[in-house]
C-alpha positions, 0 to 999 in steps of 0.5 A, spaced: 118 726 712 121 724 720 124 719 715 127 723 710 130 728 715 132 722 719 137 719 713 138 727 710 141 727 718 145 720 718 148 722 711 151 729 713 153 725 719 157 720 715 160 724 710 162 729 716 166 724 720 169 720 714 172 727 711 175 729 717 177 721 718 181 721 711 183 728 713 187 726 720 191 721 715 192 727 710 194 732 715 197 729 721 205 727 719 206 719 721 212 722 725 207 724 730 203 718 731 210 715 732 213 720 738 205 718 741 206 711 741 214 711 744 212 717 750 212 712 756 208 717 761 207 716 768 199 716 771 197 722 773 202 725 771 201 728 763 205 730 757 203 737 755 207 739 749 203 741 742 204 735 739 200 732 744 194 738 744 195 736 737 193 728 738 187 730 743 184 735 738 183 730 732 183 724 737 176 722 735 177 722 728 184 719 727 184 713 722 192 711 725 188 708 730 185 703 724 194 702 722 195 699 729 190 694 729 193 692 722 186 694 719 186 698 712 183 705 714 176 704 709 174 698 713 175 701 720 171 706 718 166 702 716 166 697 722 167 702 727 162 709 725 158 707 718 155 700 720 154 703 728 151 710 725 146 705 720 143 701 726 142 707 730 139 711 724 135 704 724 132 704 731 131 711 731 126 710 725 123 704 728 121 708 734 119 715 730 114 710 727 112 707 734 111 713 736 106 717 731 103 710 729 102 705 736 104 710 742 101 716 738 105 721 743 113 722 742 119 718 745 124 722 742 127 727 737 127 726 730 134 730 730 136 724 736 141 721 730 144 728 730 144 729 737 147 722 739 153 723 734 155 730 738 155 727 744 158 721 742 164 726 739 163 729 746 165 722 749 171 721 745 174 728 747 172 726 754 175 720 755 182 722 751 182 727 756 181 722 762 186 718 758 191 724 758 190 725 765 191 719 768 194 715 763 200 721 761 198 721 754 191 722 750 188 717 747 186 717 739 181 713 735 174 712 733 172 707 738 169 711 743 164 713 738 162 707 736 161 705 743 157 711 745 153 710 739 151 703 741 150 705 747 144 710 744 141 705 740 141 700 746 138 707 750 132 707 744 130 701 745 129 701 753 125 706 752 121 705 746 120 698 749 119 700 756 112 704 753 111 698 749 110 694 754 106 698 758 101 699 751 101 691 752 099 690 758 093 694 758 091 692 750 085 688 749 085 683 745 090 677 741 091 681 735 092 688 739 097 684 744 100 680 737 102 687 734 105 690 739 108 684 740 111 684 733 113 691 734 117 690 741 121 685 737 122 689 731 125 695 736 129 690 739 133 687 734 137 693 732 140 694 739 141 686 740 145 687 733 149 693 737 150 689 743 153 684 740 158 687 735 159 692 742 162 686 744 165 683 739 168 690 737 169 694 744 169 688 749 173 682 747 179 680 752 183 684 754 179 689 754 183 696 754 182 701 759 181 707 754 174 702 752 172 701 759 173 708 761 169 711 756 163 708 759 164 713 764 162 719 760 158 715 755 153 713 760 154 720 763 151 723 757 146 719 756 143 719 763 143 727 763 140 727 756 135 722 759 133 727 765 133 733 760 129 730 755 124 727 761 124 734 765 122 737 757 116 733 756 113 734 763 114 741 762 110 741 755 105 737 758 104 741 764 103 747 759 098 743 754 094 741 761 094 748 763 092 751 756 084 751 756 
């Protein structure tokens, strides 16, 4: 049931994002992108007009970024949206399986994938706004979505591996430790792939300033999510322990 929900969530996220991605090529005239590229804005003196507002509103899904990097749009969509989302979905599935069959308690919600996609879009908008205010014009493209999804994958791995490591410490018997160690390895592998791809796609010098700026909302949103989740779990546990 949980696996099915994650798969359906993944398909819903990818279909929605792909539709908005391709719509950006159909709806946004190339002349608008040419204008955006031609603007030589001054830092902390943002250009405020309707074209820039349109660019900002479509910034997380703007497929013109691929053309600037001389990539086919379909290939850029696969690399920057589909592959990261599939890796995150894989990590979520492993974490859910671990919480149910190994730890016997909840690590994260089965709706984590949808929540992460929504927060990735929010991070994209926040980064674009930072670029608009600080650099004069909004940033565009799917790269901040990629950055957040990879960070979310690593977050799931760290949280899950930490709980598993504590289980490993108290485990008795060689077989039990080997079993928990194998689960930790399975949890860590997607995160290592995410870290490698993040280095290749986002952090290869020269690093764009938008990718650096994107770390601010990405880390902030993940920290807020973690604190809210931890607080909710503590409240549920307290409520359960008080019930007779």
